[in-house]
TIDREN-568550 format. One record per residue (C-alpha): residue in one letter; x, y, z. Coordinates in steps of 0.02 Angstrom, whole numbers, plus 50000, padded with zeros to 5 digits. Layout:
// residues N
AXYZ
...
This chain:
// residues 421
M510374693951228
N511264710751172
K510194708651009
L508554708551112
F509124725151178
Q509674733951030
L508154729550925
P507174740251021
I508504755151041
K508854753250870
D506944754650822
L506704769750960
S508344779550895
N507474776550710
K505724784350779
M506524798450863
E507554803450701
M505814801950599
A505024813150733
K506384827850690
I505434843050584
N506604846550445
P507444862850445
R506634865650261
Q504844863750324
I504944874450477
F505894888250361
L504714889150230
S503074887650344
L503754901850449
L504154912350302
S502334909450232
L501574914350383
L502594929950400
I502364934850216
F500604930550189
S499664927850328
Q498964945250393
V498034949550228
P496864937050223
A496814934350416
S496044952850403
F495004947950264
I494064933150332
S493934943150498
Y492944957150421
Q491894944350324
F491334936150481
G491304951650581
I492804945750702
D493764957750781
N495564961250683
H496464967350840
A496014950750916
S496384940150751
M498124948150727
I498624945550919
I498054928850902
L499074927750736
R500634935450794
G500654925550949
L500544908850843
I502134915050758
L502994917850902
L502534901450980
I503254894050835
S504704904750826
L505214901551005
A504814883050984
T506094883950831
L507474893050933
I507404881451072
K507674866250960
E508934872550820
Y509804889150910
Y511364892150977
F512324908850951
R513954908850857
W514344925650870
N514664929350712
F514314947450627
W512574947650566
E511964940750747
L512964952950838
S512054967050735
I510374964150753
V510434958850938
L511504972450971
F510274985950860
W508744978550944
S509474978351125
F510014995651108
Y508195000151035
I507224991951196
I508464998751320
R508045016951257
L506395013251250
S506355005751428
I507265019651507
D506365033951421
I504825027751497
L505395020251654
I506575034951710
Y506045050751606
N504135046451593
I504045051651404
S502345047051323
T502335037851189
A501205038251028
I500455020951062
P500525009351210
P502265004751256
W501824986951260
E501464986151069
L503314993551050
Y503984977551147
A502914966351069
W503414973350877
S505254974050902
I505364958251033
G503864947250978
S503594952550792
T505544954750735
L506824950550833
I506324933450874
P505644926850716
S507124933150635
L508464924050744
A507404907750705
I507294910450515
Y509184911750530
A509354897350648
V508464885350522
A509224894050355
S510784890150420
K510354870850433
I509534868650269
K510544856750139
G510294855349966
E509174867349862
L507834875649941
N506064876149826
S504934890449842
L503354880349774
F502724878949947
L502884896949976
I501884902049809
S500644889149844
F500364895850020
G500334913149937
T499014910849800
I498124901849910
S497894917650038
L498004930849924
G496734923649824
T495564920649949
S495784938450008
L495584944249825
L493904934149818
L493224940149985
F493894959949914
S492834955549756
I491074950649865
N491244965249951
F491874979049861
N492104984249684
P494034979749631
Y494164990549500
I493775006549577
S494165000449764
R495824999549848
F496444983849895
S496354988350095
L495174987750243
E494734999350384
N496114986650484
L497234984150354
N498494995850294
S498404996450095
I500384996850117
P500634978950186
A499484973050071
G500214979249924
H501814972349998
A501114956550002
G500744955249830
A502264963149763
S503284948249849
L502084933649791
F502414938849620
L504564940649651
I504504925149709
S503504915449577
F504284926049443
C506044919449475
Y505494903149501
V504744902949320
L506544909049267
S507454894549374
S507694877649310
Q506534872149458
F505144875649357
R505494866149218
R505814850649330
I503994849949403
E502574841849350
S501394850949201
W500004854649303
K500834861049452
R501774875249338
I500044883849348
L500314889249529
P501784900249487
I500814906949342
L499454911249450
G500614917849598
I501214931449465
L499454934649403
I498744937249579
G500234945649654
I500174958849508
I498214961949539
V498444962749724
T500024974749714
L499014986249585
S497344985649652
S498164990749841
S498875007549749
T500435006449860
R501885016149742
S503375007749855
A502624989449812
F502314994649633
I504095001249612
A504934985949702
L504054974349584
L504634983649436
L506424984749509
G506224966149561
L505554961249392
I507194969549302
F508554963349431
A507844943649410
S507894946849234
L509464953149241
V510424938549345
P511034926249224
E510504907649263
S511614894449164
T510084881149134
R509094894349050
S509404903848892
V509134922448852
K507984919048736
Y506754910448874
R507214923548983
F506764936648877
S505024928048827
M504554927749003
L504964944749033
T503934950248884
V502454939448933
T502484946349109
V502624963149055
A501254961748940
I500034953849073
L500784968949218
T500274981549067
A498484972949043
C498014972449221
Y498974990249252
S497614996849145
I496284987749222
F496454989749394
G497605006349409
G495915016049425
S495885011449606
G497285027649622
L498835020249564
I499005028849399
E498575047249460
K499935043049626
L501245039749480
Q500765051749364
T500905065549525
L502555054449607
G503645066149670
Q502185080449692
G500845073849786
E500555078049972
S501085061850049
E502875063149973
L502905081350025
N502425077050199
R503935061950198
I505075075750143
K504545086250294
F504615071250413
I506465068050367
S507085085350363
S506275089850516
S506895074650595
L508655077750561
E508445095750641
Y508015088050799
W509505075050763
Y510795086750767
Q510165091250943
N511035075251022
P511905068150877
I512845054350970
L511355045351068
G509845052550982
I508235059851074
G507575044651078
F505645042651114
K505285060151125
M505225058950940
H503515051950930
S502725069051018
I503725081550930
L503275074850774
N501465072050825
N501475091950865
L502435096350704
F501175088550605
V499275085850708
E498225085650551
L499345066150504
D499405060050670
P501265052950629
Y502515046750760
Y503795040050647
P504925048850490
H504405034050384
N506215030450340
F507395016850450
I508935027050446
V508295042750497
E507245035750633
S508635026550703
L509855041450706
L508135050450805
I508185035550924
G509925031850948
G511015043650863
I512655039150771
V512755023350876
L511025015250832
C511225021150644
L512965013750637
I512304997150693
L511134997350577
L512255002450426
I513354986950482
F511794976950467
L511384983850285
V513054981350221
I513214963950308
T511624958050212
T512224966150067
W513774956350040
N512984940850082
A511764942649956
I512904946149817
K513744932549880
L512264919849908
I511764923549706
R513444920949651
L513494903549741
S511714897449728
K510564905849576
S509044898149668
N509024908249787
L508844922349694
W506954925249764
L507724927849955
V508864943549875
C507314951449771
L506184948349926
W507634958950020
L507624972649901
Q505844974149906
A505834975350113
F507354988950086
I506255000049973
Y504814997350078
V505715003450238
M506475019450155
V504795025850119
S503765018150258
G503395009050430
H504465010450597
L505765000350641
G504874989650720
N503244984350604
V504164980450459
P504894962250501
L504894958550294
F506544968650306
W507314958850467
F506864940750427
T507294942650251
S508834947550306
A508994933950409
A508444922550276
I509894926450147
C511134926150297
G510674909950352
R510494900750180
Y512364907750128
S513024901050296
S512244884050263
L512724884350082
T514584888850123
K514624876450249
Q514104863150130
K515454869449988
V514044868149861
T513424878149704
I511644874949658
């Protein structure tokens, strides 16, 4: 009699186990959407005459729902330093924003709900979700799915771009798609693909699958160059050098040098073809162009206003102050995360950000020592760090936050397993 009951119970248990979603699948799928979905969504919207703003709201809403579902299922707060730093940072940011709006009636340059959406919906919740699943991944992490998604996404975008514009002289962007995030999507695809080619995983896959990371390198280079984004191009070059210098026991120095030589040759050829979109001229005037000079003005002016209240900053008055200083450019942030944190929350908020940076850097160093196969995650965070030192505001570059989450979560997972991959 007991056996009769045990059979259906055992069968139900097996079905429930099969129904569980693999943390590795969630991690790679969520990361793919976060890094590569914006560019193709914008080009598809443009091609079919769909309102891009509505498309972005739907896309980010989907990512938020996946992240929330992941947190509900997988997450519990461990009170480690990384989690404390990111939660404290965004709690301070949100409280300061709420006080400035509700009590001091400060006007922001964009609707307050967008700032809340960026900070909570596009940054904090997805980053915690990435950390939750990254900390539960067992064994080796293969980035081929991510490369495939990125290659298809940016490849489709390049095709649509070529249909509507001249790719040799036009900048890879749209009216509602800034060239900077587009260029960084290309740089991300390049770095992930190049690290994969250098890894032992590349040697173990079937021959026909090896075309994917090679295509990823090529498409990533073309998108980066066509976007005419200097920060993305510099991040690509530094990531290329960094990845080439990190040794891996399963790959000879000769092989790594050969891959580096071939990649540099492809990069040089593409640069001569697609640099005409404005990148060559920008690089030739590096440090002297209007954009760089304006960024220097942003930073110097921001620091002058920060001195007025160094402990807690001036809050979101920053928006109107910077807008009045540079009317012709209509900016409302200083294009540097450290300076912006000083302005909004003074030394207190900046100190939390610096702790966050130190924790991530330390975990990145330990992760590379423990697992060379996760080099691509460290390269992505290096790219994101370069990005936020010269562009974007605290909420609209989620890449910086969720790549940190991936590194710290992955290191936590590997140390629990006590393995070297």
